[in-house]
C-alpha positions, 0 to 999 in steps of 0.5 A: 817989791816984796823980798822973798823970805829966806825959806822961800828963797831956799826952796826956789833955789833948790827947785831951780837947781833940780831943773837945771840938773835934770834938763830936758829929755828926748824921747827914745827913737826906735832905730832903722833896719837896713834890710828886712830878713824874714828869717831873723828877728823876734817873730813866731817862725823863728821861735823854737816852738814853731820848729818843734814837732808838737801838733798842739799849739797852746795860746794864752790871751791876756786882756787889759784891765790894769793890775787887775788884768796883770794879777789875774793873768799871773794866776793863770800862769801859776795854775798852769805851772803848778798843774801836772798832767799824765798823758796816755803813754804815762809821760808827765808834764806841766801844763805851762810847758805846752804854752807856745804863744802869749798875747797881751794888751794893757795890763795883761802885756806886763805879765806876758812880757815879764814871763817871756823875759824871765821865765821861771824866775818870774814866780820869785818876785813878780808880786813884790816888784809889780803886782802888790806895788802902788805903780799908779801912785809912783807915776803920779808922784813923778808927774808932780815932782818938779824934777821931771817937769822939764822932760814932761814939757819937752816935745815928744817926751810925755807921761808914757815915757815917764811911766816906761822909765819907771817900768824899767826900774821896777820890772824890766831892768832895761831889757829889749826885744833882743833879750826876749828873742834870746830867751827860750820862752813862748812867743809874746805878742804885746799890742798897742793901737795906732791912734790915727787909724784905730788899727792894732799894732803888734810889737813883733819883727813882722810888723816892724819889718813894714816900718823898716825898724829893728825891734831888737833895740826897742825896750820891753818897758816902752812896749808895755807903756804903749800897750797901756797908754790910756788916752788922756790919762797917759800920752801916746808913745811915738815910733819913727817910721822908716817904711819903704827903705829896707827892701821889705816884701810881704810873705808869699802866702799873704800876698793874695789877701793884700792885693785883692778886694775879693778875698775869701770870706773867712779872711775878710777881717784878717785881710783888713788888718793886713792891708792896714799893716801894709799901709805903714810902709808909706813913711813919706806920708806917715813918718811917725806912728803914735800909739795908745792903749792896745785895749782900744782896738783889742782888749782881749789880745784876741785879734792876733789869734782870730786873724791867724785862724781866719787866714789859715781857713782861707788858705785851705779854702784856696788850696794853699799851704799855711804856716800851721798845717801840721797843727792838730789842736789849737788851745786858746785860754781867753783870760778876760779880767773884765769887771762890771762895777755897779752904779747907782745912776738908775736910782736917781733922777739926776743923770751922771756927770760929764766925766762919769759918762766919758769914762763909761762911754769909753769902756762900754764899747771895749767891753762889748767887743771883748764879748764879741771876740770870744764868740767869734773864736767859739764860732770858728771852733763850731764851724771847723768841727761841723765841717770836719764831721761832714767830711768824715761822713759816708755821704760826703765820701760818696759825693764827687762834686768838686764845688761842694768839696771846696766849700768844706776845705777847713783845716783838720784842726780842733780848736778849744776855746777856754773861757777864763773870766769872772762870769764863770765863777759860781761863788757869787760873793767872790764874783761880786768882789772881783767885779768891783775891782777898779781898772788901775795900777794899784790894788790891795794885796788881798785883791791881788791874791784873790784874783790869782786864786780865782784864775785857777778855780775857773780853769779847773771847773771849765767844761772846755778844759775838761773836754781837752783833757779827755780828748788828749787822754790826759789826767791831772796828777794829784797835788800830793804826787806832783813834782816828778814831771817838773824840770 
């Protein structure tokens, strides 16, 4: 037998020592909840924004798309922070101060969660800590580093848990949803996909009540890892399911939609999600829930918004109160970082390879669903507006038919759908540049800066955004005069 050289022996000795020191890691376990209390925990109805007297609800929906999405959504936050408006009574405020809810999936979830945690401090170092960092390269390096192999080979602790630990080190500093709950910022909804059913799973205590689990103890980094766990590339994030052991009961106002197969038409899609969520309570059949990228089920982070609007409409249809009855305006910024890189496939007789087809086949349905989600929001906007006009007409006032009146029971709320997507750019050069950016967690500093700048340009030029300003009687304060209204 050949004897190893001294240098080779030394390398093996160091490798063996590192493996012994590292040991095997076990995946984090979300703790059980002794008693489900709808008045506690991280949920919208416990947030300061819900109890406020404001009649306006502003929602930011951040799409998936790696660092491209994180930077583009960050650009939206920057624009809203740097833009002051003056109201009809002369009062000044920043647009960012009016945001009540932020949804995020995949890359967008990092910006959403980080802003919910840090608030104004995010603008000090988010670029350096995350956006302009080669996060993808660091994950790859750790995957190839022998020191991490024992953990990666152990059951339940995969590449997504390795990524979650990195996210903790560079961005979240070990923060949990308990820390997010104590912060005073907007309500953040980060979502992943239940790979067994394809259903969306939101990291809110409302969902974790069904799992009989305490969300306060779950790390934000793990939620971000689940929301961005691209299938095959990264491993699923696993949650323990304790459903059925904490006295959970669905809220009274949603029970009619869970316990019937004949829900009002506007709530058909929302009802399906409620039933999927209710099925999580069966922890005997499903003791573990495996989560992957939220973009698989909802790449715009819009499903939560659409489901809520459907339920509000359905509750009005059946004459029941809804949690948002006092809301008069719902403003949704649909922040879609979808890019459409060109290919040369159609110029060649030879078809693309198997891997190329797999990547394209995975992304195309998600991209098309993103378009449909935006259109559904605009459909709700148009329908509610049309029904309100009919109710206000003299012909309706003269009609005493109760059946007709019932069909027109839509909320007295105006929806504003503000499309913030690359397609809205008028600068073709800039559009072509952004459309070529890959979906990865590594972009050049130039790409990050151009994404941030594009977000503000798109919002400012948006006809729906300008209509919103006109309707509320607000005007943008010139940059030279801004600052007096900031806290």
